[in-house]
Each structure stands twice: as structure tokens, then as C-alpha cells.
N, C-alpha and C positions, 0 to 999 in steps of 0.2 A: 413718874411718867409711864404710862402703859402704851404698848403698841396695839393698834387695832388688830383684831383676831386674824383677819384675812392676810394682812401684811406679815404678821408674825408667822403664819404658816409658810409664806414665801421664804422668809429668812431661815426657817428651821427645816426646810426640805434638805435632807443631808447631802444630796448630790446635785440639786438644782439642774436637772436636765441630764444627769449621768445615770439614768436608769431608775430614778425614784419618783417620776411624775405620777405614777399610778397611786401613790399614797397621798397626793395633795388633798383630795376631798376628806379623807379620814383625819388628816392632820388639822385641816381647817375646823372640822367639827370638834376635835379635841381642844384646839385653841379657844373655841367658844365656851368650852366647859370650865376652863381654868384661866385666871388672869395671868398675863405675861408682864413681868416687871423688868425694867431695865437696870438690873443689878448684876452681880457677878455669878455667872454659871456657864453652862456649855451650850454653844450653838450647834446642836446636833439633832438628828431626827427624833430622838427619844426625850429631848429636854427642851424647855423654853429657851428662846434666844434672849440674851440680856447684855446690857452694856454696864460698865462701871460708871461711877459719877464723873461727869465731864470736867476737864480742866480748861480754863479759858485764858488766853493771852491776847493783849492788844497788839495789833501789828502796825498799821499806819492809818492815820485819820480815823474813819469810822468803821474800819475793817478789823474783825477779830477772828481768831482761830480757836476752835474747840477740838479737843482730843478725847477719845473714849477708848478704854481697853475692852476688847471683845474676846471672851473665851470661846474657842471653837473646837475644843477637844479636852481630853482628860490629862494630857501630858503637860509638863511644866512649861514647855515652849509653844503650846498650841494656843497662842494668843495673837490677835491682830490689834493694831491701833487704827482706829477710824478717825479721820480728820475732816473738819468742816471749816471752810474759810468763807466768811459772809459779811456783808455790810450790816450795820445795826443802826436803825434810826435813833434808838436809845440803847444804852449799854445793856446787854443781856437780852435784847429783843431782835432776833434775826429778821432781816428784810424779807417780806413776802415777794416772791418773784416766780414767774413761770419758767424761767431759764435755769437749768441745772446741768452740771457736768460732774462725772465721776472719773477721777484721775488714777491711773495705775502706773507706778514707777517701774523702772527696769533693774538691771544689775547694779550692784555695789551701793547705790544710794537709795534711802527710803524716801517717803513723801516729802519731807521738809527740804532735803538737799536737792531733790529733783525739781520740785515745783515752788519752793519758798526759800531758795538759797540766799537771795538778796535781803530777806527780812532780818537776818541776824548777822550780816557781814558788814564790817566797816569799810570794805573796799569798794562798795557800790551804794547807790541810793537804796534806801530800805524798801522802796516800792518796786524794785527791779526783780520781780518774781511773777511767773505765769499765773499762779493761783491768786495772788493779790491783785494782779491786773484784771483778771476776769471778774473777781468779786467787786472791784471798784466800779465795774461797768454793769453791775446788777445781776451777775450770774451767781447762783448758789453753788459753791465749789465743794465737792467731797472727794475723798480718796482714802487709801489705806496703806499701812505698812504691812508687807507680807510677813509671814511668821519668822523668817530668818533675820529680819532687820534688827531685832533686839536680842539676838543670841549673844550672851556675854563673851567678852574677849578671853576670859580664862577657861572657856569650855574646851575640853579635851576629848570627850566621848560624843560623837555625832550620830550614834545609832538611831536617835530619834528622827533623823532626817531621811531614813531609809525609804519611806514612801512619799516624800515630798517631791511632787512632780507637777507637770502642767495641769493635770486633772485636779489635783488638790488645790493649787493656787487659783484655778478657774472657779472652783466651788467657793473659795473664800471671797473672790470678787462678787459672786452672786449673793453671798451673805451680806457683804458690805453694801451692795446696791439696795437690797431689801431693807436694811436698817436705815439707810439714808432716806429712802422713800418714805419709810414709816415716820421718821422725824420730820420730814418736810410736810407730811400730811397733818401731823400734830401742830405744826406752825401755821396751818391754814393755806398751804400751797397746793393741796390736792394730792392725788396719788399718781400723777403723770409719770411717764417713763423718763429716763435720763439719757443724755449723751454720754457715751463711754469713750474716753481718750486713754490710749496706752502708748507709752513711750518705750522704745527699745524692746527688751524682754517683756515689758508690760503690754506691748502690742501683741506679742505672741500669746500671752496669757489671755488677753481680751479676745483674740480670734478664737481660742479654744473655748472660752465661755460662750461666745455667740454661736459657734458650731453646735454646742450642747443645748443652748436655749431654744433652738429651732424645734427640739423634740418636746418642749413644754406646750401646754394649751396656751393660746394667745393671751388669755387674761393673766397668766403667770409670767409672761415675758416682761423684761424690765428696761430694755434698751431702745431708745428712739432713733439714735444715730451713732455712728462710729468714726473715730478719728485715730487711725493707726499712725504712729509717728516714727519714721526712720527705721523700719524693720520689715523684711520680707517674711511671710509665713511659709511660703514654698518658693523655690527657685524656678525661674523660667526654663523651659525645655532646652534652650540653646545655651544656657549657662553651664557648659560641660566642665570647664576648668574649675569653676567655683564649686560645682557639685562634687567633683573628685576630691577637692580639699575638704569639703564638708564630710564626706564619707571617711576620710582619714581621721579627722578630728573626732567624729562620732565613734569610730572603732576604739580610739585611745581612751575617751572618756567612759564609754560603756564598759570597757575592760576594768578601769579603775572602780567603777560603781559595782561591778560584779565581784570585785575583790574585797568589797566592804568599805570603800571610801565613799562617804555620802556627803561630804563637804567639798566645795568646788575649787580648792587650791589656795585658800587664804589670800585671795586677791585683795580683799579689803584691808587686811593687816599690812600688806605691802604698800598699798596706796597711802594709808595713814603715815607710814614711815617716810615715804617719798615726800609727801606734802609737808610734814613737820620739818624734815631736814632742809628742804628748799626754802622754807620761810626763815628758819633759825640760823642756818649755816649755808647760804646759797653757794659760796665759792669754795667750800671745802670738798675734798675728794669723797665721792660716794662710797660708803662701806658696803653697798648692796652688790653681791657678786655679779649679776648680769650687767651692771652699770659701771663696773670698775674701769677707770681711765677717764670717767666723766666727773664733773662737779655735781653736787646735789641738785643745783638748779638745772643743769643740762639733763640730768637723769629724769627729773620730773617733767621737763619740757618734751623729752623724747617720748615718754609714756603718753603725754597728751597730744602732741603734734605729729608724732609718727608712730602711732599705736601699732600699726601693721608690722613694724620691725620686730616687735616682741611677741607676735602671735605665731604659733607653730601648729599647723600652717595657717596663714591668713586666708580666710574664705573670701572676703570681699576685698578686692585689690585696693591698696592705699587707704584703707579704712582708718580714720583717726577721730579722736574726740574733739579736738580743737584745731581750727585752721592756723597754720604757723608759717612764719618766714623760715625758709630752709637754706642752710649752707652745706651743700652736699647732702648727706643723710641726716644731719643734725638740725633740729629746730633752734633758732636763735631767739625767737620771741613769738608771742601769739598775736594773731592779726585782729581778732574781733572781740577779745576780752582781755582784761588785765591779768597778768600772770599770777599776781598775789591772790586774786579772787579764785582762780582755778586751783591754786595750791591749797587755799583754805578749804575748798570743797573736797579735795583729796583727803584732808585730815578728818573729814566727817564721814568717810566711808564706813559702812557696816563691816565688822571684822570678818564675818563668815556668810556664805551663801550655800544653799543646797545645790547638789549637782544634778538632781533629777530633771529639772526643767531645762537645763542646758543639754542634757543627753537627748531629751525629747525633741528639742528644737533642731539639733543637728540631724536626728533621724529623719525629720521631715525635709530638711534641706537636702540630705543625701538621697532620699526617695526610694531606698531599697527596703526599708522597714515598714511593716504594717502598724500604724498607730491609730488610735481611736479619735484623734482630734481634728480630722479633716473629712469625715464621712458625710457631713451635711452642709458643707460650705455653700453649695448651690441653693440651699434653702434660706440663707441669710438674705433678707430683703431690705434691711434698713439703709438709709442714705449713708454714704461713706465719703470721707475726705482724707486722702492720704497726704501727709506732710513729710518730706524727706530733706536731708542735707546732702548736697552734691559731693561732699567729702566723707559722708557717713556711709549708710547703705543706699541712700539716694534712690536712683531709678530702679535699683534691684527690688524695691518694694512694690513696684507698679503691677507686676505680674499677678500678685496675690489678689488684686481687685478683680481680675478677670475670672477668678474662681468662684466669686460670690454671685448671688442672684440679684443683687441690688441694681436697679436701673438708674438711680441717682448717684452718680460717681463723679468725683472731681479730685484734682491733685495739685500739689505745689511742691516743687523741688527747689530749695533755696540755694542759689549760687552766689559766691562772693565776687565773681567776675562778670563781665559784660559779654553776652553772647556765648557763654560757655568757654571762654578763652583761657581760664586758669587751668593749670595742670591739676588733675584730681588730687594729687598728694598735698596741694596747697589750698584746697577748696574749703568751703564752709563745713565745719565738723559736726559730728553727732551731738555733742554737748553744747555747741554754739547755739543750737535751736532754743535753748532755755537760759543760757548764761551769757551770750554775746551782748555787747553794748547796744547793738541795733536790733536785738531780738524782738523787742516790743513792736517796732514798725514792720519788720520783715516777716515775722513768724506769728506772734501772738495776735496782732490785729486781724490778719486773715482768718485765724482760728475763731476769734470772737465774732467776726462777720458771718462766718458759716453757722456758728451756733445760734446767732440771732435770727438767721433766715430759716433755721430748721427747728 
């Protein structure tokens, strides 16, 4: 399967709006001179962009998932996984549809655990996943695993992550978008632009991509609409306490990075341990030092339902992944999802993550550092729909919309209470948006409605 030359040029522009747009014409001409095959090579300015052979798995009903390995550099870990979740009228034949979405995951979890968690979990119905829900309703769903998702657990030298930052991940999103659009064109869907949805850190990466895409010629831009989910790109001027905390966290992480630490603290390794212990030995004493005095189940619930207690310092007050019933400072149960489902997801965390995108995010929240990722926000004109969780970053994400040039803006902040009566510490959480039992009704359906209207 070959990519049309023009789309191949989009995918192979090494920086997709980070200074390489002047080469687009030359690259398009070069692409016309030589065929571009979707096999294994490097997605870089000097090489054709190629995909490995796809793997297919049946999900539920007539929905299937395809995964492709995409080499984006010469290093051993310079590889993305591109995902497609789509209905098939007949096996192996993707549905033709004008609606498409490209999903970008956040910290800890890759595409499958962020957007397809229910598809392989015995704890919930197999259809309980955002990507599968959208596909069942005729949306062609694409997304990617960032480079760090598949870094092996036995890795000890992380020097290859030195330059992995927001800019790099944003370029990878651009590559993924271009390849997705190429494949859609080959399936008879045309070369229309795609809706971009980023959750958590994925929203930050997506903002960075959109900021850069404004510097490309209109015909090379790839996004038709943007759904940032539960993440501020920059903090509001009156968020002084939060900004101070962000500056403190930035200074600490930037110092670690400068000292040669390029991995972000082995959070995924910790989450894997917490989840496995909570499932296998829920009532045994936790062996993890920060959680001594708690059982394994209590420790895992604390990490999910009172995440803010383990953040030093917490930037967003009472931020948590999952809304919980609290007894004093300790969660006793989760409100909107089964604990076993959450624990299963903890076990599927990626072991390691690069520190660069975290440092860049905190730099923007702090506001005292000059970063290149917010210079053109006013030039972003695509429609925007912000979705937040009242116990996640929630309303803190609304200020970022005011920095864009978009005139079509709307928002939804999901609350577990009526009239905002719940304490923030007990509210709908950051991961509830995709894992909660009622997420389909309260979160995914509004997203689908917006995509169908745009």
C-alpha cells in the first residue's frame, strides 16, 4: 500500500511546523520522484515515511483495531505505535465515513489503556471504552502510543530520552495525523482534516502541535477541531497559589533534568506494583515505603482517590484520578468505577516516561520561562470543545481557551454532584472521564455529539 505523494510529504516534514515548512515543496517534489511504501524505515525529513505490517484484533461486534509500528528515528526507541479503531461492514474492510478523530493519551497509560481499557478487562463490559464507543457510532478513530510507552521495564540507561520534550511529541502527533489521513484517503474517505482529542498531557502535546501548525500553509494543516480533555495549557493570571506551586515543581524537575535524569521518576513501575498488590493481596500491609501503615488496597485507593496527597507540591488543589468516598484523608471506595477495574488499569501502566514534556508543561504553568510552544496560540482558529472533570483539573482548563483565536468555543466540566455541592476532594476525577461506569452518558456522548456537528 503506497501513500499518495502529497500526503507522504506531510508525514515526512521533519518538524511539521517547527521551522521546516519551507521545505514542503521540495519534499513533495521528491516524493513524486520515488514511491513511498508502508514498510519499516524512518519517518524523518530525509527518508520516506513507512509503516510496518498491521496487526488486527477483533474488539466487539463489527469493530476492529489495527496497530502499526512507525519508525520515526534511528534510535532503538524511536518508534510509535499507530492505532485505528473502526467499524467493518465486512472483516478487513474499514467503514467509509467522513467523521474521524485522532486521540492522544496522557501520562502513564498508552492508547489502549487510556481509550480502550474496557475492551480487555473482565471487570466491565467489553464495549466500555471511548474509542470503541465512537467507532460503533461511525467515527473512524485513530491515535498513537508516544515513544516512551514501549520502553522495556529492564531499561537502565535513559540517555536516549534527553531530547524527548513537548516539541518532539508534537512532531510525532503530526506524523501520526498525516499517516492516518493517508490511510483514510486510500480507503476512499478523502483527505479531509481530523478532529484532534488530547487527554491530560496529551492535551498539552496537542496544544503544542496546534500552536506549531499555524505556521504551515493552510493546505498542510491537518486539524479541523480540537477537544482538550482535563488539562490547562497555561494557568489563569489569578491562579497565584497554583502558579507558585508550579514554579516550585518546575525548578525541582528542571534540576533533575539538568543533572542527567531524563526519565520521570518510574511512576509507571510504582503503579504496576500498587495495582498488582491491591488485586492479589488487598488486605496485606503495603511494602511500599510512602504507604507504610496502609493495606495494599488502601494504598492503591489513596493513589487514585486522593492523588493530591502524594504530589509534592500539588499544583491543582485536591486533584485526583478517581472520585472516592473519603473517611478523613483516606478513600474507602471509588464512587464512579469499580475498584478492581481501576487496579487492573494501574497494572497496565507503562514503566517509564520521559521527563522533558513534564518540565515543559510546568514551565508554561509557572510562566517565568520562555518556551516556544505558546507563541502562536492566537492564530489557532479551529473549533474547540473543552471537557474537564470537576475533581481533576476541571475549570482550570478554561483559561487556555481564551488564549486561542477560535470563535467556536464550548466546554463541559463534569460534576458528580448537583449544583456543584460536592467538595472538590470527592468530585468526578481525571480518569473517571474515561473509566467511570456512567462515562458513556456523561462524557462520551457529548464528545460524539460535538464531533458529529463539526
